[in-house]
C-alpha positions as CSV (number, residue, x, y, z in Angstrom):
1,M,1.3,5.3,-10.3
2,I,-1.5,7.9,-10.7
3,D,-0.3,10.9,-8.6
4,S,0.7,8.4,-5.9
5,L,-3.0,7.4,-5.5
6,K,-3.6,4.8,-2.7
7,I,-6.7,2.8,-1.9
8,Y,-7.1,1.5,1.6
9,I,-9.4,-1.6,2.0
10,P,-9.6,-3.1,5.5
11,N,-8.6,-6.7,6.1
12,E,-10.1,-7.3,9.5
13,T,-12.7,-9.7,10.8
14,T,-15.6,-7.3,11.3
15,S,-15.0,-5.4,8.0
16,N,-14.6,-8.7,6.2
17,S,-17.9,-10.0,7.6
18,V,-19.8,-7.0,6.1
19,G,-18.3,-6.9,2.6
20,A,-14.6,-5.9,2.7
21,I,-13.5,-9.1,1.0
22,D,-16.0,-8.7,-1.9
23,A,-15.1,-5.0,-2.2
24,H,-11.4,-5.9,-2.5
25,K,-12.1,-8.5,-5.1
26,A,-14.2,-6.1,-7.2
27,I,-11.7,-3.2,-6.9
28,S,-8.7,-5.6,-7.7
29,K,-10.4,-6.4,-11.1
30,L,-11.0,-2.9,-12.2
31,E,-9.4,-1.8,-15.5
32,G,-6.5,0.5,-14.8
33,I,-6.2,-0.6,-11.1
34,E,-2.5,-1.6,-11.8
35,E,-1.7,2.1,-11.6
36,V,-2.8,2.3,-8.0
37,E,-1.4,1.0,-4.8
38,I,-3.9,-1.0,-2.8
39,I,-3.2,-1.3,1.0
40,R,-5.0,-3.7,3.2
41,N,-5.2,-1.8,6.4
42,G,-6.7,-2.7,9.7
43,S,-10.0,-1.2,11.0
44,W,-10.3,2.2,12.7
45,G,-12.6,0.5,15.2
46,A,-15.7,2.4,14.0
47,F,-17.5,-0.8,13.1
48,W,-20.8,0.7,12.1
49,L,-19.0,2.3,9.1
50,E,-17.3,-0.9,7.9
51,P,-16.3,-1.7,5.3
52,F,-14.8,1.8,5.3
53,I,-12.7,2.3,2.1
54,E,-10.3,5.2,1.8
55,L,-8.5,7.0,-1.0
56,E,-5.3,8.9,-0.4
57,K,-4.2,11.4,-3.0
58,Q,-1.4,13.9,-2.5
59,G,-1.3,13.2,1.2
60,K,-5.1,13.8,1.7
61,R,-7.0,10.7,2.9
62,L,-10.8,10.4,2.7
63,G,-13.1,7.5,3.0
64,V,-16.6,6.1,2.3
65,C,-18.8,3.6,4.1
66,Y,-19.5,0.8,1.5
67,K,-21.7,-1.4,3.7
68,G,-24.3,-3.2,1.5
69,I,-22.9,-1.6,-1.7
70,D,-22.1,-3.9,-4.6
71,L,-19.0,-2.7,-6.5
72,S,-18.9,-5.6,-8.9
73,Q,-20.9,-3.6,-11.4
74,L,-18.0,-1.1,-11.9
75,K,-15.6,-2.0,-14.6
76,T,-12.9,0.7,-14.6
77,L,-10.9,2.6,-12.1
78,D,-12.4,5.9,-13.4
79,E,-15.9,4.5,-12.7
80,F,-14.9,3.6,-9.2
81,L,-13.3,7.0,-8.6
82,S,-16.4,8.8,-9.9
83,D,-18.6,6.6,-7.7
84,F,-16.4,7.2,-4.7
85,E,-16.6,11.0,-5.1
86,S,-20.4,10.9,-5.5
87,R,-20.7,9.4,-2.0
88,S,-19.4,12.4,-0.1
89,P,-16.1,11.0,1.2
90,F,-14.9,12.3,4.6
91,D,-11.9,12.0,6.9
92,I,-12.7,9.5,9.6
93,R,-10.5,11.3,12.0
94,D,-12.9,14.2,12.0
95,I,-15.9,12.3,13.1
96,E,-17.0,12.6,16.8
97,F,-16.6,8.9,17.4
98,I,-12.8,9.1,16.7
99,K,-12.1,12.7,17.7
100,K,-13.5,12.4,21.2
101,Q,-11.3,9.4,22.0
102,N,-7.9,9.5,23.7
103,R,-6.0,7.0,21.6
104,I,-2.7,6.0,23.2
105,V,-2.6,2.2,22.8
106,F,-4.7,2.2,19.6
107,S,-3.0,5.2,18.0
108,R,-2.0,3.3,14.9
109,I,-5.0,1.1,14.2
110,G,-6.6,1.7,10.8
111,M,-3.7,3.8,9.5
112,G,-1.7,1.3,7.5
113,D,-0.8,-2.3,6.6
114,P,-0.5,-4.2,9.9
115,L,2.3,-6.4,8.6
116,D,4.4,-3.5,7.2
117,I,7.2,-3.3,9.8
118,S,8.6,-0.1,8.1
119,F,5.2,1.6,8.6
120,Y,5.2,0.4,12.2
121,Q,8.7,1.8,12.9
122,S,8.0,5.1,11.1
123,N,5.1,5.6,13.6
124,G,7.1,5.1,16.8
125,G,7.2,1.3,16.7
126,Y,10.2,-0.4,18.3
127,D,11.5,2.9,19.7
128,A,10.4,1.7,23.1
129,L,12.2,-1.7,22.8
130,R,15.5,0.0,21.7
131,N,15.2,2.3,24.7
132,A,14.4,-0.6,27.0
133,L,17.3,-2.7,25.9
134,S,19.7,0.1,27.1
135,L,18.0,0.3,30.6
136,N,18.4,-1.7,33.7
137,H,15.7,-4.4,34.2
138,Q,14.5,-2.9,37.4
139,T,14.3,0.5,35.9
140,I,11.7,-0.8,33.3
141,I,9.7,-2.5,36.1
142,D,9.8,0.7,38.1
143,K,8.5,2.7,35.1
144,I,5.6,0.3,34.7
145,K,4.8,0.6,38.5
146,E,5.0,4.4,38.2
147,S,2.6,4.4,35.3
148,G,-0.2,2.8,37.4
149,L,-1.0,0.3,34.7
150,T,-3.3,-2.5,35.9
151,G,-4.3,-5.6,34.0
152,R,-6.8,-4.9,31.3
153,G,-8.5,-8.3,31.6
154,G,-10.7,-8.3,34.6
155,A,-8.8,-8.6,37.9
156,A,-7.1,-5.2,37.5
157,F,-4.0,-6.4,39.3
158,P,-1.1,-3.9,39.1
159,T,1.1,-5.0,36.2
160,G,4.3,-3.7,37.7
161,I,3.8,-5.8,40.9
162,K,3.3,-8.9,38.8
163,M,6.4,-8.2,36.8
164,Q,8.4,-7.6,40.0
165,T,7.3,-10.9,41.4
166,V,8.5,-12.8,38.4
167,S,11.7,-10.8,38.2
168,D,12.5,-11.6,41.9
169,Q,12.4,-15.4,41.4
170,N,15.8,-16.9,41.5
171,D,15.4,-19.2,38.5
172,S,17.4,-19.4,35.2
173,I,14.4,-20.2,33.2
174,K,11.3,-18.0,33.1
175,Y,8.4,-17.7,30.7
176,L,5.9,-15.1,29.5
177,A,2.4,-16.0,28.4
178,C,0.1,-13.7,26.5
179,N,-3.5,-14.6,27.2
180,A,-5.2,-13.9,23.8
181,D,-8.2,-16.2,24.6
182,E,-10.6,-13.3,24.3
183,G,-13.8,-15.3,25.0
184,D,-16.2,-12.8,26.5
185,G,-19.1,-11.9,24.3
186,G,-19.0,-8.3,23.3
187,T,-15.2,-8.0,23.5
188,F,-12.8,-7.5,20.6
189,S,-10.0,-5.2,21.7
190,D,-7.4,-8.0,21.8
191,R,-8.5,-9.1,18.3
192,L,-8.3,-5.6,16.9
193,I,-4.7,-5.2,18.1
194,M,-3.7,-8.5,16.7
195,E,-5.3,-7.8,13.3
196,S,-4.6,-4.1,13.1
197,D,-1.3,-3.6,15.0
198,P,0.3,-7.0,15.8
199,F,3.8,-5.6,16.2
200,S,2.7,-3.6,19.2
201,L,1.9,-6.8,21.0
202,I,5.2,-8.5,20.0
203,E,7.1,-5.4,21.1
204,G,5.3,-5.2,24.4
205,M,6.0,-8.9,25.1
206,T,9.7,-8.5,24.2
207,I,10.1,-5.5,26.6
208,A,8.2,-7.4,29.4
209,A,10.3,-10.5,28.9
210,F,13.5,-8.5,29.0
211,A,12.4,-6.8,32.2
212,V,11.6,-10.0,34.1
213,G,14.3,-12.2,32.5
214,A,12.2,-14.5,30.4
215,S,13.6,-16.1,27.2
216,K,10.5,-17.7,25.8
217,G,7.0,-16.4,25.2
218,Y,3.7,-18.0,24.2
219,I,0.6,-16.4,22.7
220,Y,-2.4,-18.4,23.6
221,L,-4.9,-17.5,20.8
222,R,-8.5,-18.7,20.7
223,S,-9.3,-20.9,17.7
224,E,-12.2,-18.6,16.6
225,Y,-9.7,-16.0,15.5
226,P,-8.3,-17.4,12.2
227,L,-7.4,-14.1,10.7
228,A,-5.5,-13.0,13.9
229,K,-3.6,-16.3,13.7
230,T,-2.5,-15.5,10.2
231,Y,-1.4,-12.0,11.2
232,L,0.5,-13.1,14.2
233,K,2.3,-15.9,12.4
234,R,3.5,-13.4,9.7
235,A,4.3,-10.7,12.2
236,I,6.4,-13.0,14.4
237,E,8.3,-14.2,11.3
238,T,8.9,-10.6,10.2
239,A,10.1,-9.6,13.6
240,R,12.6,-12.5,13.6
241,E,13.8,-11.5,10.1
242,N,14.4,-8.0,11.4
243,N,16.1,-9.2,14.6
244,F,13.4,-8.0,16.9
245,L,12.9,-11.6,18.0
246,G,15.4,-14.5,18.3
247,S,19.0,-14.4,19.3
248,N,20.9,-11.3,20.3
249,I,18.0,-8.9,19.7
250,Q,19.3,-5.7,18.2
251,S,22.9,-6.7,19.3
252,S,21.9,-6.4,22.9
253,G,22.8,-9.9,24.0
254,F,19.1,-10.6,24.9
255,D,17.5,-13.7,23.5
256,F,13.7,-14.0,23.3
257,D,11.3,-15.8,20.9
258,I,7.5,-16.4,20.7
259,D,5.5,-19.5,20.0
260,L,1.8,-19.3,18.9
261,R,-0.5,-21.8,20.6
262,I,-4.1,-22.2,19.4
263,G,-6.9,-23.1,21.8
264,A,-9.7,-25.6,21.1
265,G,-12.7,-23.5,21.9
266,S,-12.8,-23.7,25.7
267,Y,-14.0,-20.6,27.4
268,V,-12.4,-21.6,30.7
269,C,-9.0,-21.6,29.1
270,G,-9.2,-17.9,29.4
271,E,-8.5,-18.5,33.1
272,E,-4.7,-18.4,33.5
273,T,-4.1,-21.8,35.1
274,A,-6.4,-23.6,32.7
275,M,-4.5,-21.8,29.9
276,M,-1.2,-23.1,31.2
277,E,-2.5,-26.6,31.3
278,S,-3.6,-26.2,27.6
279,I,-0.2,-24.7,26.6
280,E,1.5,-27.7,28.2
281,G,-0.6,-30.1,26.1
282,R,-3.2,-31.2,28.6
283,R,-6.9,-30.7,29.0
284,G,-7.8,-27.2,30.1
285,L,-8.6,-27.7,33.8
286,V,-8.3,-25.1,36.4
287,R,-5.4,-25.5,38.8
288,S,-5.6,-24.8,42.5
289,K,-3.8,-21.7,43.8
290,P,-1.3,-21.2,45.4
291,P,1.2,-21.6,43.9
292,L,0.8,-18.4,41.8
293,P,1.9,-18.6,38.2
294,A,4.4,-15.8,38.8
295,I,6.2,-18.2,41.2
296,N,5.4,-21.6,39.7
297,G,3.7,-21.4,36.3
298,L,4.4,-22.9,32.9
299,F,6.4,-26.0,33.2
300,E,6.8,-25.2,36.9
301,K,8.8,-22.1,36.2
302,P,8.1,-18.5,37.0
303,T,5.7,-17.1,34.4
304,L,4.4,-13.6,33.7
305,I,0.8,-13.7,32.3
306,N,-1.0,-10.7,30.8
307,N,-3.5,-10.2,28.1
308,V,-3.0,-8.5,24.7
309,V,-4.1,-5.0,25.6
310,T,-2.0,-4.9,28.8
311,L,1.1,-6.0,26.9
312,A,0.5,-3.7,24.0
313,T,0.2,-0.8,26.5
314,I,3.8,-1.2,27.6
315,P,5.5,0.3,24.4
316,P,3.7,3.7,24.5
317,L,4.4,4.0,28.2
318,L,8.1,3.7,27.6
319,N,7.9,5.8,24.4
320,G,6.9,9.1,25.8
321,S,3.3,8.6,26.8
322,L,3.9,7.6,30.4
323,N,3.2,11.0,31.9
324,D,0.1,11.5,29.8
325,F,-1.1,8.1,30.7
326,S,-0.4,8.3,34.4
327,K,-2.1,11.7,34.9
328,L,-5.4,10.2,33.8
329,G,-7.8,8.9,36.5
330,S,-7.0,7.8,40.1
331,G,-6.8,4.7,42.2
332,K,-6.7,1.6,40.1
333,S,-8.4,3.4,37.3
334,I,-5.3,5.0,35.8
335,G,-4.8,5.7,32.1
336,T,-7.0,4.9,29.2
337,M,-9.2,1.8,28.7
338,P,-10.5,0.3,25.4
339,F,-14.3,0.0,25.8
340,Q,-16.2,-2.0,23.3
341,L,-19.7,-1.2,22.3
342,C,-22.0,-3.9,20.8
343,G,-25.4,-5.4,21.1
344,N,-28.4,-3.2,20.3
345,I,-26.3,-0.1,19.6
346,H,-26.5,2.3,16.8
347,Q,-22.7,2.9,16.5
348,S,-20.8,-0.2,17.5
349,G,-17.1,-0.3,17.8
350,L,-14.0,0.3,20.0
351,V,-13.6,3.5,22.1
352,E,-10.3,4.1,23.9
353,T,-10.9,6.8,26.5
354,N,-10.3,7.8,30.1
355,F,-11.8,5.5,32.8
356,D,-14.0,8.2,34.4
357,I,-16.5,8.4,31.5
358,S,-20.1,7.5,32.5
359,I,-22.1,4.7,31.0
360,G,-24.6,7.3,29.7
361,E,-21.9,9.3,27.9
362,M,-20.4,6.2,26.5
363,V,-23.7,4.8,25.1
364,E,-25.2,8.1,24.0
365,T,-22.1,10.1,22.8
366,F,-20.2,7.3,21.2
367,G,-23.0,4.7,20.6
368,K,-25.8,7.1,19.7
369,G,-28.4,5.0,21.5
370,T,-30.0,1.7,20.5
371,K,-30.0,0.5,16.9
372,S,-33.7,-0.3,17.2
373,G,-34.6,3.2,18.4
374,M,-36.3,1.7,21.4
375,P,-35.4,2.9,24.9
376,I,-32.4,1.3,26.6
377,H,-33.4,-1.2,29.2
378,A,-30.2,-3.0,30.3
379,I,-26.4,-2.9,29.8
380,Q,-24.2,-5.8,30.7
381,I,-20.6,-4.9,31.5
382,G,-17.7,-7.3,31.9
383,G,-18.7,-10.3,29.7
384,P,-21.2,-13.1,30.1
385,L,-20.5,-13.2,33.9
386,G,-20.8,-9.4,34.3
387,I,-23.5,-7.5,36.0
388,Y,-26.6,-5.9,34.3
389,L,-27.2,-2.3,34.9
390,S,-30.6,-0.6,34.3
391,S,-31.4,2.6,32.4
392,A,-31.6,4.3,35.8
393,M,-27.9,3.7,36.4
394,M,-26.5,5.5,33.4
395,S,-24.6,8.0,35.6
396,T,-22.4,5.1,36.8
397,K,-18.7,5.8,36.1
398,L,-16.8,3.2,34.1
399,T,-14.1,3.0,36.7
400,I,-12.7,-0.2,38.4
401,E,-13.7,1.1,41.8
402,S,-17.2,2.3,40.8
403,L,-18.2,-1.0,39.4
404,Q,-16.6,-3.0,42.2
405,S,-18.7,-1.0,44.7
406,I,-21.8,-2.5,43.0
407,K,-20.3,-6.0,42.8
408,G,-19.4,-5.6,39.1
409,S,-16.2,-5.4,37.1
410,V,-14.9,-3.5,34.1
411,G,-13.6,-6.8,32.9
412,H,-12.3,-6.6,29.4
413,G,-14.3,-3.4,28.8
414,G,-17.2,-4.9,26.8
415,L,-20.6,-3.2,27.0
416,V,-23.6,-5.1,25.6
417,V,-26.7,-2.9,25.2
418,F,-30.3,-4.2,25.3
419,D,-33.5,-2.3,24.5
420,N,-36.8,-2.7,26.3
421,T,-37.9,-5.8,24.5
422,V,-35.3,-7.9,26.3
423,D,-36.5,-10.7,28.7
424,M,-34.3,-10.4,31.8
425,S,-35.3,-13.7,33.1
426,E,-33.9,-15.2,29.9
427,Q,-30.6,-13.3,30.6
428,A,-30.5,-14.8,34.1
429,K,-31.0,-18.2,32.6
430,F,-28.3,-17.6,30.0
431,A,-25.7,-17.0,32.8
432,M,-26.4,-20.4,34.3
433,E,-26.6,-22.1,30.9
434,F,-23.3,-20.5,29.9
435,C,-21.6,-21.8,33.0
436,S,-23.0,-25.3,32.6
437,K,-21.7,-25.5,29.0
438,E,-18.3,-23.9,29.6
439,S,-17.4,-25.3,33.0
440,C,-14.2,-27.4,33.0
441,G,-16.0,-29.8,35.4
442,K,-13.3,-30.0,38.0
443,C,-15.4,-28.6,40.9
444,T,-18.9,-29.6,41.9
445,P,-20.4,-26.1,42.6
446,C,-19.7,-25.0,39.1
447,R,-20.4,-28.2,37.3
448,I,-23.6,-29.2,39.1
449,G,-24.7,-25.9,40.6
450,S,-25.1,-24.3,37.2
451,I,-27.4,-27.1,36.0
452,R,-29.5,-26.8,39.1
453,G,-29.5,-23.1,38.5
454,V,-31.1,-23.5,35.1
455,E,-33.8,-25.7,36.6
456,I,-34.7,-23.2,39.3
457,I,-34.9,-20.3,36.8
458,D,-37.1,-22.4,34.6
459,R,-39.5,-22.8,37.5
460,L,-39.3,-19.1,38.4
461,Q,-40.2,-18.2,34.8
462,K,-43.5,-20.0,35.4
463,N,-44.0,-18.8,38.9
464,K,-42.1,-15.6,39.8
465,S,-43.7,-15.4,43.2
466,S,-42.4,-18.8,44.4
467,K,-40.7,-18.0,47.7
468,E,-39.2,-21.5,47.9
469,D,-37.4,-21.2,44.5
470,S,-36.3,-17.6,45.2
471,I,-34.7,-18.7,48.5
472,L,-33.2,-21.8,46.8
473,L,-31.7,-19.7,44.0
474,N,-30.1,-17.3,46.5
475,E,-28.6,-20.2,48.5
476,L,-27.3,-21.8,45.3
477,C,-25.7,-18.5,44.2
478,K,-24.0,-18.0,47.6
479,T,-22.6,-21.6,47.5
480,M,-21.2,-21.2,43.9
481,E,-19.7,-17.8,44.8
482,A,-18.0,-19.1,48.0
483,T,-16.8,-22.6,47.0
484,S,-16.1,-22.6,43.2
485,L,-12.5,-23.3,42.3
486,C,-12.2,-20.3,39.9
487,A,-14.0,-17.2,38.7
488,M,-16.1,-19.2,36.2
489,G,-18.4,-20.6,38.9
490,G,-17.7,-17.9,41.4
491,M,-18.8,-15.0,39.1
492,T,-21.8,-16.8,37.6
493,P,-24.1,-15.5,40.4
494,N,-23.2,-11.9,39.6
495,P,-25.6,-11.4,36.7
496,I,-28.3,-13.2,38.6
497,Y,-27.8,-10.9,41.7
498,S,-27.9,-7.8,39.5
499,I,-31.1,-8.8,37.7
500,I,-32.9,-9.5,41.0
501,K,-31.7,-6.1,42.4
502,N,-31.8,-3.8,39.4
503,F,-34.8,-5.3,37.6
504,P,-37.4,-6.0,40.3
505,N,-40.2,-8.4,39.4
506,E,-38.6,-9.4,36.1
507,L,-37.2,-12.6,37.5
508,I,-38.6,-12.7,41.1
509,E,-41.7,-10.9,42.3
510,K,-41.3,-9.3,45.6
């Protein structure tokens, strides 16, 4: 090897979509490259820089953004190294986008090979599991309660309470299900963990299973994540080979294994009961509640259900970060949250930071405004069924309580930015169209109401001053909100309400 020279080329969906695959092919063919170690790392989450290729020499690691640059013209390693130096390489950890974050859950992403279990362990991986296996089950649950961790998927339900409910069930068979059906537009934090740090999810699942007494786990992964599927399959196999999954884990007497289940493209299967139906081999239809999954879930057994980020947060909490995490924020908004910036934004990517950051600071400090350079007009928070906030609301804090007070939700932490060319009536129509296409069809308000909603908005686009249609739209939204079986239909009115309130005269003239 040449002075232990290493080249880091990301192998992650976003980076691959903008040239990482071609860059890897070109670099792999260079004359003299056999003297260099090539590492396919995950992404740092600064997506506007991807593909971000790094060189490490004598412990110093610097990188260059190679977006839109064709490396196939280079023939030798020396030519590449010369080209690399000519592009002013820098340490990505020194840029404001990374430095201003508070990375607890995403501390390892981008650093190394996601499937190298030795790298994972050398950076704190599996220390938490080893510690947990020596503790009483209730002690682990109490620590999660103490942390203040809430679900990072939308409902913000206290994770420790959910674990306690499953643990308290007097049943010899219990399950754990990881909801990795990350279907909201503008969200990718689950995917980034699965593609850049998959062992953190597996370790978190194993600790949670040990705490509640589950012996079998399922990861329900959306079909649109083929690379995550590859990473998870290999990571699960590697964990088994190293006795971090399977029988008698680390000689503790605890048995736990994980199966990977792939969805079929249904958005509604992100709802926990529809997900369970799909895992059990049936069509993804929403179940009535009660009973709650924690009491009667998969195969009619007590089931702990959390999403990827929530489960991946457990290891650092039991590995020395609990006090740091718990001191951040208040109420339900405890700890750090991975926010995801996309849409018409100059610097897109993932930002793990404290909850109490304002929308303005998030968009301006981390996102650097719109990509188009035009003024910000709207920001949607919480997925396709989330509310739209106007540019006059930039001081709003990104806390669970602050957004709930205006009928919104942090959801999965996705922020989609729009400039002043956006047609808000089209965004209102999109909410109803989305519901009509993705509804499971089980309940009438969602199945039929969304279709009627599209028709009403079509008419309002032609006549915004129609009192009859504005009243009808309001009544329809109230009906869907009050009578839909699940949040799919129940939350569809939220973006409509927010557009009427925050963007006067853009859908309905008053």
